[in-house]
Each structure stands twice: as structure tokens, then as C-alpha cells.
C-alpha positions, 0 to 999 in steps of 0.5 A, a space after each residue: 347443660 344436659 338437654 333431655 331427649 325422649 322416645 325415638 331421639 334416645 335411640 339416635 343419641 344413645 341415652 337420655 340426654 345430650 351435653 351442650 355448652 351454653 356458655 353465658 347463654 345461647 339461643 335455642 337455634 344455636 343449641 339445636 345446631 350444636 346438638 345436630 353437629 354431634 348427632 346429624 342423624 337427628 336432623 330428619 327427626 327434628 327438622 323439615 327438608 327446608 331446615 325448619 323445626 318440624 311442627 310436630 316436634 316440641 322443644 321445652 324450656 323450663 316446661 314451656 314450649 318455645 313456640 309460646 316463648 320467643 321461638 328458636 330465638 329463646 335464650 337458654 342458660 346453664 340453669 335452664 331445663 331443655 327437653 326435646 320431644 319427637 313427633 308421636 303418634 298412636 291410636 
């Protein structure tokens, strides 16, 4: 599965997506662990110091924020679309 990344996350991974092996289905937490194993520099951009998903980070599965699904326990398969958005600011 290709996990699409946006904004400053692209600088860290060197592209628009990250390849993850989801087999017959894994949780978003397991997917996130695979991504962080490949790109440890993403950790401070996605997680708080205590290892929780930063509240300003959005992970979407098929266009829906995981917070409105089953959180990090949401199961994804190869047919799903996953997108990761870092915190953004502006003014």
C-alpha cells in the first residue's frame, strides 16, 4: 500500500508516498509503526513525547479522519487509501 504524505512530511520521506506492507489488514497503529521504522525522523512530526498521535496530525482512511473511525485501531487493507497530514499553521 502507498501511504500518501503531505507538506513537511514529504521532505522527510523524500517523496509523495511511503510503501507499507499491510498484508490482509493491519491497524493504523501498526501501519504508523512501519512508517516510523523506515523514517524515524517522522516521529517528532507525528507523535507527542509520550508516543501519542499529535492532536494536530490528521491520518485519513478513505477520506475520513481516524479519530472519527476506530482511532489508531482502525483496520486498513491494500484497497484502502491512507493519507497523513502534519500540523499546519498560517495566518
